[in-house]
VEXSE-677203 format. One record per residue: chain; x, z, y of N, C-alpha, C, O, CB in turn. Coordinates in pm, whole numbers, plus 50000, padded with zeros to 5 digits. Glycine has a CB too. Layout:
REM residues N
 chaine  n_xx  n_zz  n_yy ca_xx ca_zz ca_yy  c_xx  c_zz  c_yy  o_xx  o_zz  o_yy cb_xx cb_zz cb_yy
      A     X     Z     Y     X     Z     Y     X     Z     Y     X     Z     Y     X     Z     Y
...
This chain:
REM residues 248
 chaine  n_xx  n_zz  n_yy ca_xx ca_zz ca_yy  c_xx  c_zz  c_yy  o_xx  o_zz  o_yy cb_xx cb_zz cb_yy
      A 71568 94795 74952 71584 94880 75070 71730 94884 75114 71760 94874 75233 71534 95021 75041
      A 71823 94897 75016 71965 94901 75049 72008 94771 75115 72085 94771 75211 72049 94927 74923
      A 71957 94659 75063 71993 94528 75119 71948 94519 75263 72021 94468 75348 71931 94414 75036
      A 71826 94568 75292 71776 94563 75430 71863 94649 75521 71890 94610 75634 71629 94610 75436
      A 71906 94765 75474 71992 94852 75555 72125 94783 75584 72174 94787 75697 72017 94986 75483
      A 72182 94719 75482 72309 94647 75501 72293 94537 75604 72378 94521 75692 72358 94589 75367
      A 72185 94460 75593 72159 94352 75689 72138 94408 75830 72183 94349 75928 72037 94270 75646
      A 72069 94520 75839 72042 94584 75968 72172 94627 76034 72193 94603 76154 71949 94705 75950
      A 72260 94690 75957 72390 94735 76010 72475 94615 76051 72538 94617 76157 72465 94820 75906
      A 72476 94512 75968 72557 94394 75998 72510 94326 76125 72591 94283 76207 72553 94296 75881
      A 72376 94316 76143 72324 94255 76265 72361 94340 76386 72400 94287 76491 72171 94239 76256
      A 72348 94472 76372 72380 94560 76484 72527 94547 76524 72558 94540 76643 72348 94706 76449
      A 72616 94543 76426 72759 94527 76455 72784 94395 76526 72856 94389 76625 72842 94536 76326
      A 72724 94288 76473 72744 94155 76532 72696 94147 76675 72760 94084 76759 72674 94052 76450
      A 72581 94210 76703 72528 94207 76840 72612 94293 76932 72645 94251 77043 72383 94254 76841
      A 72647 94415 76889 72723 94506 76975 72860 94450 77012 72910 94477 77121 72740 94640 76905
      A 72919 94373 76924 73049 94313 76954 73044 94222 77075 73145 94198 77141 73100 94235 76834
      A 72924 94171 77106 72909 94076 77216 72860 94140 77345 72842 94071 77446 72815 93967 77176
      A 72837 94272 77344 72778 94338 77460 72882 94418 77538 72961 94492 77479 72664 94430 77417
      A 72882 94401 77670 72972 94475 77759 72894 94514 77884 72874 94432 77974 73098 94389 77796
      A 72851 94638 77891 72776 94683 78009 72783 94835 78017 72787 94903 77914 72628 94634 78004
      A 72783 94887 78139 72795 95031 78160 72678 95109 78102 72691 95228 78072 72807 95061 78307
      A 72564 95044 78087 72446 95115 78037 72414 95082 77892 72302 95103 77845 72327 95082 78123
      A 72515 95030 77821 72506 95008 77677 72616 95092 77611 72732 95084 77651 72522 94855 77641
      A 72581 95171 77511 72683 95249 77440 72775 95151 77366 72727 95073 77284 72618 95350 77340
      A 72906 95154 77395 72997 95055 77334 73028 95084 77188 73017 95198 77141 73125 95050 77413
      A 73066 94980 77118 73112 94992 76980 73263 95007 76982 73334 94916 77023 73068 94869 76894
      A 73312 95122 76937 73457 95146 76933 73521 95099 76803 73638 95061 76802 73485 95294 76952
      A 73445 95100 76697 73502 95059 76569 73402 95076 76457 73286 95110 76480 73628 95138 76539
      A 73447 95051 76336 73364 95058 76217 73436 95142 76113 73557 95127 76093 73330 94916 76162
      A 73363 95230 76046 73423 95318 75945 73333 95324 75822 73216 95286 75828 73447 95460 76002
      A 73388 95372 75712 73311 95392 75589 73342 95531 75535 73437 95596 75578 73344 95282 75482
      A 73261 95574 75440 73289 95701 75374 73219 95821 75435 73258 95934 75409 73434 95726 75374
      A 73115 95797 75517 73046 95907 75581 72899 95909 75540 72845 95808 75496 73059 95897 75733
      A 72835 96024 75555 72692 96036 75535 72651 96034 75389 72733 96049 75299 72622 95925 75607
      A 72520 96017 75369 72462 96020 75235 72493 95895 75155 72484 95895 75032 72313 96040 75244
      A 72528 95787 75225 72558 95660 75157 72696 95615 75204 72706 95525 75288 72448 95550 75187
      A 72803 95676 75151 72939 95650 75200 72986 95507 75181 73085 95466 75242 73035 95742 75132
      A 72916 95431 75097 72956 95292 75076 72917 95202 75192 72969 95091 75205 72895 95240 74948
      A 72827 95248 75278 72782 95168 75391 72877 95182 75509 72942 95285 75527 72641 95208 75432
      A 72884 95077 75589 72965 95082 75711 72895 95166 75818 72773 95164 75829 72992 94941 75763
      A 72973 95238 75896 72921 95321 76004 72978 95272 76137 73092 95227 76143 72956 95471 75982
      A 72898 95280 76240 72942 95240 76374 73003 95359 76446 72945 95468 76446 72825 95181 76454
      A 73118 95339 76508 73186 95445 76581 73171 95419 76731 73213 95315 76781 73337 95454 76540
      A 73112 95515 76801 73088 95503 76945 73128 95633 77014 73141 95736 76947 72940 95469 76974
      A 73146 95630 77145 73183 95753 77216 73073 95859 77208 72954 95826 77198 73213 95722 77362
      A 73113 95984 77212 73021 96096 77206 72947 96111 77338 73008 96105 77445 73096 96226 77171
      A 72817 96130 77329 72734 96148 77447 72686 96294 77448 72591 96327 77377 72613 96047 77450
      A 72748 96380 77528 72724 96525 77518 72584 96570 77553 72542 96678 77512 72819 96595 77607
      A 72509 96490 77629 72374 96532 77668 72266 96484 77572 72147 96507 77595 72343 96482 77806
      A 72307 96417 77464 72213 96379 77360 72117 96268 77401 72147 96188 77490 72134 96496 77319
      A 72003 96267 77335 71904 96162 77360 71823 96191 77486 71823 96303 77537 71810 96147 77240
      A 71756 96089 77534 71667 96107 77648 71559 96209 77616 71524 96291 77700 71602 95972 77688
      A 71507 96205 77492 71406 96303 77451 71457 96446 77470 71390 96530 77530 71365 96281 77305
      A 71577 96471 77417 71634 96606 77424 71669 96645 77566 71649 96759 77607 71758 96615 77335
      A 71721 96549 77642 71764 96577 77780 71644 96614 77867 71652 96708 77946 71836 96454 77839
      A 71534 96541 77853 71416 96571 77932 71354 96703 77889 71303 96778 77973 71313 96458 77919
      A 71357 96733 77759 71300 96858 77711 71373 96979 77770 71312 97081 77799 71306 96863 77558
      A 71505 96966 77787 71586 97077 77837 71592 97084 77989 71605 97192 78046 71725 97067 77783
      A 71581 96968 78055 71609 96962 78199 71494 96916 78286 71509 96904 78408 71723 96874 78223
      A 71379 96890 78226 71269 96829 78301 71236 96904 78430 71217 96842 78535 71145 96821 78214
      A 71228 97034 78424 71187 97112 78540 71292 97111 78652 71261 97143 78766 71158 97254 78499
      A 71415 97075 78618 71524 97082 78716 71563 96946 78772 71645 96938 78863 71645 97147 78653
      A 71505 96839 78719 71542 96706 78764 71473 96672 78896 71353 96698 78913 71507 96602 78658
      A 71547 96615 78987 71491 96574 79116 71433 96433 79105 71451 96365 79005 71599 96580 79226
      A 71363 96392 79208 71313 96255 79216 71429 96157 79206 71417 96053 79140 71236 96233 79347
      A 71541 96190 79270 71658 96102 79266 71718 96095 79126 71761 95989 79083 71763 96150 79365
      A 71721 96208 79056 71771 96210 78918 71690 96114 78830 71746 96037 78753 71767 96353 78859
      A 71560 96121 78843 71473 96036 78761 71490 95888 78799 71486 95800 78713 71326 96079 78777
      A 71508 95864 78927 71531 95727 78972 71661 95672 78916 71668 95556 78877 71531 95720 79125
      A 71764 95756 78912 71892 95715 78855 71875 95674 78708 71927 95571 78665 71996 95829 78866
      A 71801 95754 78632 71781 95723 78491 71707 95592 78472 71743 95512 78387 71705 95836 78422
      A 71602 95571 78553 71527 95447 78543 71611 95327 78584 71599 95219 78527 71401 95454 78628
      A 71697 95346 78683 71787 95239 78724 71880 95202 78609 71903 95085 78581 71868 95280 78848
      A 71935 95305 78542 72026 95281 78430 71958 95203 78318 72012 95104 78268 72080 95413 78376
      A 71838 95248 78281 71768 95183 78170 71729 95040 78207 71748 94949 78127 71642 95263 78132
      A 71677 95020 78327 71635 94885 78368 71755 94792 78382 71744 94673 78352 71558 94890 78499
      A 71869 94845 78428 71990 94762 78439 72040 94720 78302 72080 94606 78282 72101 94837 78515
      A 72038 94815 78207 72078 94781 78070 71986 94679 78008 72031 94587 77940 72082 94906 77984
      A 71856 94695 78032 71758 94601 77977 71774 94463 78040 71768 94362 77970 71616 94654 77998
      A 71793 94459 78172 71812 94331 78240 71934 94258 78184 71931 94137 78163 71827 94353 78393
      A 72042 94334 78161 72162 94273 78104 72134 94215 77966 72171 94101 77938 72276 94377 78095
      A 72068 94291 77881 72038 94241 77746 71962 94109 77751 71998 94014 77682 71957 94346 77667
      A 71859 94105 77832 71779 93983 77839 71857 93867 77901 71831 93751 77870 71652 94008 77920
      A 71954 93898 77988 72035 93793 78049 72129 93728 77948 72173 93615 77968 72117 93849 78165
      A 72159 93799 77838 72244 93742 77733 72162 93713 77607 72216 93704 77497 72360 93838 77699
      A 72030 93698 77626 71937 93655 77521 71926 93754 77406 71908 93713 77291 71979 93523 77468
      A 71937 93883 77435 71921 93986 77333 71794 94065 77362 71772 94110 77474 72045 94081 77330
      A 71711 94081 77260 71594 94167 77267 71627 94295 77190 71666 94289 77074 71466 94097 77209
      A 71613 94410 77256 71650 94535 77190 71561 94563 77070 71610 94587 76960 71643 94652 77288
      A 71431 94559 77091 71338 94570 76980 71299 94712 76939 71207 94729 76859 71395 94502 76865
      A 71369 94814 76991 71336 94951 76951 71379 95049 77060 71447 95148 77033 71405 94988 76816
      A 71339 95020 77183 71379 95103 77296 71286 95223 77306 71170 95210 77344 71378 95021 77428
      A 71337 95340 77273 71259 95462 77270 71338 95575 77334 71454 95558 77370 71219 95498 77126
      A 71274 95690 77348 71343 95806 77401 71453 95857 77310 71539 95933 77353 71246 95915 77427
      A 71450 95817 77183 71554 95857 77089 71669 95758 77086 71777 95790 77035 71497 95871 76949
      A 71649 95639 77141 71752 95535 77141 71812 95512 77280 71869 95407 77309 71695 95405 77088
      A 71798 95612 77364 71865 95615 77494 71944 95745 77499 71887 95853 77485 71763 95605 77614
      A 72075 95735 77519 72160 95854 77525 72200 95882 77669 72204 95791 77752 72285 95836 77437
      A 72229 96008 77698 72270 96050 77832 72415 96097 77826 72448 96190 77752 72175 96164 77887
      A 72501 96033 77904 72644 96065 77898 72675 96189 77982 72585 96253 78037 72728 95946 77946
      A 72804 96222 77990 72845 96344 78059 72812 96342 78208 72799 96447 78270 72994 96366 78042
      A 72797 96223 78265 72763 96211 78406 72614 96202 78433 72572 96186 78547 72829 96091 78464
      A 72533 96213 78326 72389 96204 78342 72335 96063 78345 72218 96040 78378 72348 96273 78465
      A 72421 95965 78309 72378 95825 78309 72317 95788 78174 72365 95831 78069 72498 95732 78341
      A 72211 95708 78178 72143 95664 78057 72210 95540 78000 72248 95448 78072 71995 95635 78086
      A 72223 95539 77865 72283 95425 77796 72201 95391 77673 72162 95479 77596 72430 95455 77756
      A 72175 95262 77655 72097 95217 77540 72184 95214 77415 72302 95180 77420 72037 95078 77567
      A 72122 95250 77302 72192 95249 77174 72094 95205 77066 71975 95187 77092 72250 95390 77141
      A 72146 95186 76946 72069 95150 76825 72009 95010 76836 71895 94992 76879 71957 95252 76801
      A 72089 94912 76797 72049 94772 76802 72017 94716 76663 72027 94596 76639 72157 94688 76868
      A 71979 94807 76571 71949 94765 76435 71826 94679 76422 71813 94603 76326 71934 94883 76349
      A 71735 94689 76517 71614 94606 76515 71620 94496 76622 71520 94431 76650 71490 94692 76536
      A 71738 94478 76680 71754 94379 76786 71767 94238 76729 71791 94220 76609 71875 94412 76872
      A 71750 94141 76815 71767 94002 76776 71819 93921 76893 71791 93952 77009 71635 93943 76723
      A 71895 93817 76863 71937 93721 76964 71837 93606 76965 71818 93539 76864 72083 93669 76937
      A 71774 93584 77079 71666 93486 77085 71716 93342 77087 71646 93251 77045 71582 93510 77205
      A 71839 93323 77137 71897 93188 77138 72039 93195 77083 72135 93185 77159 71898 93128 77282
      A 72052 93212 76951 72186 93228 76893 72270 93101 76908 72220 92990 76894 72175 93265 76747
      A 72397 93121 76935 72492 93011 76941 72528 92968 76800 72499 93041 76704 72619 93051 77021
      A 72593 92851 76783 72637 92811 76650 72722 92920 76585 72814 92973 76647 72716 92679 76657
      A 72690 92953 76461 72762 93058 76391 72702 93195 76409 72751 93292 76351 72903 93060 76437
      A 72594 93206 76489 72531 93336 76514 72389 93344 76457 72315 93436 76493 72527 93363 76663
      A 72351 93252 76372 72213 93251 76323 72178 93378 76247 72061 93415 76241 72191 93130 76233
      A 72279 93446 76189 72252 93570 76116 72215 93685 76207 72169 93789 76160 72373 93608 76033
      A 72234 93667 76340 72202 93773 76435 72059 93762 76487 72012 93848 76562 72299 93770 76551
      A 71989 93656 76448 71850 93639 76487 71761 93690 76375 71771 93643 76262 71818 93490 76520
      A 71674 93785 76405 71588 93844 76302 71487 93741 76253 71438 93659 76331 71516 93969 76357
      A 71456 93745 76124 71354 93656 76068 71215 93716 76080 71116 93646 76065 71384 93627 75922
      A 71209 93845 76109 71081 93912 76133 71106 94029 76227 71217 94080 76237 71016 93961 76000
      A 71003 94069 76296 71013 94180 76389 70943 94300 76329 70824 94293 76298 70953 94144 76528
      A 71014 94409 76312 70958 94531 76255 70923 94628 76366 70989 94634 76469 71055 94595 76155
      A 70818 94704 76343 70778 94805 76440 70879 94919 76440 70922 94964 76333 70637 94858 76411
      A 70915 94967 76558 71001 95083 76570 70914 95207 76583 70815 95220 76512 71097 95071 76689
      A 70950 95298 76672 70870 95418 76696 70734 95378 76754 70727 95307 76854 70944 95516 76792
      A 70628 95423 76690 70494 95376 76723 70456 95404 76868 70388 95323 76930 70393 95441 76632
      A 70500 95518 76923 70462 95554 77059 70514 95454 77164 70462 95449 77275 70513 95692 77091
      A 70614 95376 77128 70679 95286 77224 70662 95138 77186 70714 95051 77255 70827 95320 77234
      A 70590 95110 77080 70586 94975 77025 70474 94891 77086 70360 94937 77097 70569 94980 76875
      A 70507 94769 77125 70410 94678 77186 70300 94639 77087 70327 94630 76967 70481 94552 77238
      A 70178 94616 77134 70065 94583 77045 70090 94463 76955 70051 94464 76838 69943 94557 77127
      A 70155 94360 77010 70172 94238 76930 70259 94259 76807 70250 94183 76711 70232 94128 77016
      A 70344 94362 76809 70426 94391 76691 70337 94432 76575 70365 94399 76460 70529 94502 76723
      A 70229 94505 76604 70136 94548 76500 70050 94433 76449 70003 94435 76336 70048 94659 76551
      A 70031 94332 76535 69937 94227 76504 70001 94102 76447 69931 94006 76415 69861 94191 76625
      A 70135 94101 76434 70205 93983 76381 70323 94026 76298 70402 94111 76340 70250 93891 76495
      A 70337 93968 76179 70449 93998 76091 70558 93893 76100 70663 93906 76036 70401 94009 75948
      A 70535 93789 76179 70628 93676 76183 70680 93658 76324 70602 93641 76418 70560 93547 76133
      A 70813 93661 76339 70874 93646 76471 70834 93515 76538 70831 93507 76661 71025 93655 76461
      A 70804 93412 76460 70768 93284 76519 70632 93290 76588 70599 93203 76669 70766 93175 76411
      A 70553 93392 76557 70425 93407 76625 70440 93474 76761 70345 93476 76840 70329 93487 76539
      A 70559 93528 76788 70579 93605 76910 70649 93518 77015 70771 93505 77015 70661 93733 76882
      A 70570 93459 77103 70628 93370 77203 70690 93442 77321 70752 93380 77407 70524 93276 77252
      A 70672 93572 77324 70722 93650 77438 70802 93770 77389 70769 93885 77420 70604 93696 77528
      A 70906 93743 77312 70982 93852 77250 71035 93952 77352 71030 94073 77329 71098 93795 77170
      A 71086 93902 77463 71142 93993 77564 71036 94087 77620 71067 94197 77665 71206 93913 77677
      A 70910 94043 77617 70804 94126 77673 70774 94248 77585 70710 94343 77632 70677 94043 77691
      A 70820 94248 77460 70805 94368 77378 70893 94480 77434 70854 94597 77431 70842 94340 77230
      A 71010 94445 77485 71097 94543 77549 71036 94594 77680 71053 94711 77715 71235 94483 77576
      A 70966 94507 77751 70904 94548 77877 70796 94653 77851 70784 94750 77926 70842 94424 77950
      A 70719 94634 77745 70619 94735 77707 70689 94869 77680 70644 94973 77728 70538 94689 77583
      A 70797 94864 77604 70870 94988 77573 70925 95051 77700 70927 95174 77712 70984 94959 77475
      A 70971 94969 77795 71020 95024 77920 70909 95098 77994 70934 95204 78052 71078 94913 78009
      A 70788 95043 77993 70676 95112 78057 70656 95250 77998 70627 95346 78070 70548 95030 78044
      A 70672 95261 77866 70659 95391 77799 70773 95484 77840 70752 95604 77861 70658 95373 77647
      A 70894 95429 77851 71009 95509 77895 70990 95556 78039 71020 95672 78071 71140 95428 77882
      A 70942 95469 78124 70920 95505 78264 70818 95618 78273 70837 95713 78350 70872 95384 78345
      A 70712 95608 78196 70611 95714 78190 70674 95846 78148 70643 95951 78205 70499 95676 78093
      A 70762 95841 78048 70826 95962 77997 70924 96023 78097 70926 96144 78116 70898 95931 77867
      A 71004 95939 78161 71103 95989 78256 71035 96056 78375 71079 96161 78421 71195 95875 78305
      A 70928 95995 78424 70861 96048 78543 70777 96172 78514 70767 96262 78598 70774 95942 78605
      A 70717 96177 78396 70627 96288 78363 70694 96398 78280 70647 96512 78279 70507 96236 78290
      A 70803 96363 78211 70866 96458 78121 70795 96467 77987 70832 96549 77903 70869 96594 78184
      A 70696 96383 77964 70619 96384 77839 70630 96249 77770 70635 96144 77835 70470 96419 77866
      A 70634 96251 77638 70638 96127 77564 70506 96051 77580 70402 96114 77600 70666 96153 77415
      A 70509 95918 77572 70384 95841 77580 70286 95884 77471 70326 95922 77361 70413 95690 77569
      A 70159 95878 77503 70050 95921 77415 70049 96073 77394 69995 96121 77295 70062 95852 77280
      A 70108 96148 77487 70109 96293 77474 69969 96352 77480 69947 96467 77442 70196 96355 77583
      A 69874 96273 77529 69735 96322 77538 69669 96335 77402 69566 96402 77390 69653 96229 77626
      A 69726 96273 77299 69668 96281 77165 69719 96408 77097 69839 96425 77078 69704 96155 77080
      A 69627 96496 77061 69663 96626 77007 69631 96640 76858 69637 96751 76805 69593 96735 77083
      A 69597 96532 76790 69559 96540 76649 69679 96572 76562 69793 96564 76607 69496 96409 76604
      A 69652 96610 76438 69758 96646 76344 69846 96526 76311 69965 96541 76282 69698 96703 76216
      A 69789 96407 76314 69864 96285 76285 69846 96187 76401 69771 96091 76389 69817 96220 76150
      A 69916 96212 76513 69894 96128 76632 69932 95983 76611 69870 95894 76668 69973 96183 76748
      A 70037 95957 76529 70079 95818 76507 69968 95734 76445 69948 95618 76480 70204 95813 76418
      A 69894 95795 76350 69783 95723 76288 69675 95693 76391 69619 95584 76391 69725 95804 76172
      A 69647 95787 76477 69547 95767 76581 69591 95657 76678 69509 95576 76721 69523 95897 76657
      A 69720 95654 76711 69773 95551 76802 69758 95413 76741 69718 95318 76809 69922 95579 76833
      A 69789 95401 76613 69777 95272 76543 69633 95221 76547 69610 95100 76553 69824 95286 76395
      A 69538 95310 76545 69397 95270 76550 69354 95232 76691 69266 95148 76709 69309 95381 76497
      A 69415 95295 76792 69375 95271 76930 69436 95144 76988 69372 95075 77068 69413 95389 77015
      A 69559 95112 76950 69630 95000 77011 69556 94866 76991 69543 94791 77088 69769 94990 76952
      A 69508 94832 76872 69437 94705 76857 69310 94696 76942 69259 94586 76965 69402 94683 76713
      A 69259 94809 76987 69141 94810 77074 69177 94785 77220 69089 94783 77306 69068 94942 77061
      A 69306 94765 77247 69350 94742 77384 69380 94869 77460 69399 94865 77582 69246 94665 77456
      A 69385 94982 77393 69415 95109 77457 69565 95127 77474 69643 95072 77397 69356 95226 77377
      A 69604 95205 77575 69745 95236 77598 69760 95382 77635 69660 95452 77650 69803 95146 77708
      A 69883 95428 77650 69906 95567 77692 69835 95596 77824 69828 95511 77912 70056 95595 77705
      A 69782 95717 77835 69708 95755 77955 69799 95820 78059 69909 95868 78027 69595 95849 77918
      A 69753 95822 78182 69828 95883 78291 69821 96036 78276 69712 96094 78283 69771 95838 78430
      A 69935 96101 78256 69932 96246 78235 69917 96322 78366 69958 96276 78472 70059 96291 78163
      A 69859 96439 78355 69856 96532 78468 69981 96616 78456 69991 96702 78368 69724 96622 78470
      A 70076 96592 78542 70208 96654 78525 70268 96692 78658 70216 96658 78765 70302 96560 78450
      A 70377 96763 78649 70453 96797 78770 70598 96755 78747 70661 96802 78652 70444 96951 78803
      A 70655 96667 78832 70586 96608 78948 70486 96502 78906 70501 96438 78802 70688 96549 79045
      A 70385 96483 78987 70282 96384 78957 70339 96243 78968 70427 96217 79050 70162 96401 79050
      A 70288 96154 78886 70327 96013 78893 70251 95950 79010 70129 95962 79018 70297 95938 78758
      A 70322 95883 79098 70258 95822 79214 70172 95704 79171 70190 95648 79063 70363 95777 79317
      A 70077 95666 79258 69991 95552 79227 70073 95424 79211 70044 95342 79124 69886 95533 79337
      A 70175 95408 79295 70259 95288 79287 70331 95280 79152 70334 95175 79089 70362 95287 79402
      A 70387 95393 79110 70456 95395 78980 70358 95373 78866 70388 95298 78773 70530 95529 78961
      A 70242 95435 78873 70146 95420 78764 70095 95276 78756 70075 95224 78646 70028 95517 78783
      A 70074 95212 78870 70029 95073 78869 70134 94983 78802 70100 94890 78729 70001 95024 79012
      A 70263 95011 78829 70368 94929 78766 70377 94959 78617 70396 94867 78538 70504 94955 78834
      A 70365 95084 78579 70364 95119 78437 70251 95046 78367 70268 94994 78257 70350 95273 78418
      A 70135 95041 78431 70021 94971 78373 70049 94823 78354 70005 94763 78257 69898 94989 78460
      A 70123 94763 78447 70162 94623 78431 70251 94606 78309 70235 94509 78234 70234 94573 78557
      A 70344 94698 78288 70433 94690 78172 70357 94708 78041 70396 94654 77937 70543 94797 78183
      A 70248 94784 78046 70172 94817 77925 70055 94723 77901 69968 94752 77819 70121 94958 77934
      A 70051 94610 77970 69944 94513 77949 69937 94474 77802 70039 94454 77736 69965 94388 78036
      A 69814 94463 77750 69795 94427 77610 69848 94287 77581 69910 94263 77478 69646 94436 77572
      A 69824 94195 77674 69873 94058 77657 70014 94047 77715 70033 94072 77834 69777 93955 77726
      A 70112 94010 77634 70251 94012 77679 70281 93925 77799 70367 93960 77880 70339 93971 77568
      A 70212 93813 77812 70241 93722 77924 70203 93784 78058 70246 93735 78162 70166 93591 77905
      A 70124 93890 78058 70084 93956 78182 70183 94065 78225 70170 94121 78334 69946 94016 78166
      A 70280 94094 78142 70378 94196 78177 70485 94137 78269 70510 94016 78264 70443 94256 78050
      A 70548 94219 78351 70654 94168 78439 70776 94125 78360 70792 94161 78243 70693 94273 78543
      A 70863 94050 78424 70989 94008 78363 71094 94118 78382 71071 94215 78454 71039 93875 78425
      A 71208 94101 78316 71317 94195 78336 71365 94196 78480 71404 94301 78531 71432 94161 78244
      A 71362 94080 78546 71397 94072 78688 71305 94159 78773 71349 94233 78860 71391 93925 78736
      A 71176 94149 78745 71078 94225 78822 71092 94374 78798 71079 94455 78890 70936 94179 78788
      A 71119 94411 78673 71140 94553 78641 71257 94609 78720 71246 94713 78784 71163 94573 78490
      A 71370 94539 78715 71488 94586 78787 71462 94589 78937 71504 94683 79005 71609 94496 78756
      A 71394 94487 78989 71365 94483 79132 71278 94599 79175 71303 94661 79278 71298 94353 79169
      A 71175 94630 79097 71086 94742 79131 71162 94874 79128 71149 94956 79218 70966 94747 79036
      A 71241 94893 79022 71314 95019 79008 71417 95036 79119 71432 95146 79173 71383 95026 78872
      A 71488 94929 79153 71587 94938 79259 71522 94967 79395 71578 95040 79477 71668 94808 79267
      A 71404 94910 79418 71334 94936 79543 71292 95083 79552 71311 95148 79655 71210 94845 79556
      A 71235 95135 79442 71192 95276 79446 71313 95368 79449 71307 95478 79505 71103 95309 79323
      A 71427 95323 79389 71550 95402 79393 71600 95415 79536 71643 95522 79579 71659 95340 79303
      A 71595 95304 79611 71646 95306 79749 71561 95394 79839 71610 95446 79939 71653 95164 79805
      A 71434 95410 79805 71345 95491 79887 71331 95635 79837 71279 95722 79906 71208 95427 79893
      A 71380 95660 79714 71363 95793 79655 71453 95898 79722 71423 96017 79717 71392 95788 79506
      A 71563 95853 79783 71651 95947 79849 71579 96022 79961 71612 96137 79992 71773 95876 79905
      A 71480 95957 80020 71405 96020 80128 71312 96127 80074 71268 96216 80147 71324 95915 80206
      A 71282 96118 79939 71189 96213 79880 71259 96317 79794 71195 96409 79744 71085 96140 79798
      A 71393 96303 79775 71465 96394 79686 71469 96535 79741 71527 96624 79679 71605 96344 79663
């Protein structure tokens, strides 16, 4: 277990060193001597006063405008588009791995499960040998159905599925699969996903428009090749962002 943690941290450091984007939390440095395992290296990044997307939506959901939500989706989709443009798959994009800065902008963090799909010479250690499931509520079906990264011909599409879950959460204020009320919802989700089931459209305020729900459904397609590309995600979000000012 310790070895896997060390490898995870080393991969995250190696990937973050190569990333430069406004919607990615930057790596400021590396430190040791903190936490329960002081022998491990720690990543030093700027403080994000508004916390995670989960916490931010829980506190501010009722006060966010249509434009506010569009801004957040623009930030996340821009960060995701950038990652895919430099051949990086995030691999664990969830409401807990998106931070909100002092200006209300969303930034992606936690690249411990990320991989470089086309590593350059000397970067082979940054490509994962297997893909592990992250938070179940946001994890693409194929992650559950394959233990070998070589079986996944559409690695970037796993991030697209997660984006669909994030979009659902930002617009509704509820985490994906919020309709499941059992004592152990994660277990129920694991049983439903192989059947081709996905998160349901919540009855919420503000309501999710048909256009947005149709796009979310495209992102949540069971077969990865049917999901949109990062280009299409950014294009859709930017289009709805440009029109959201009229509805704010």
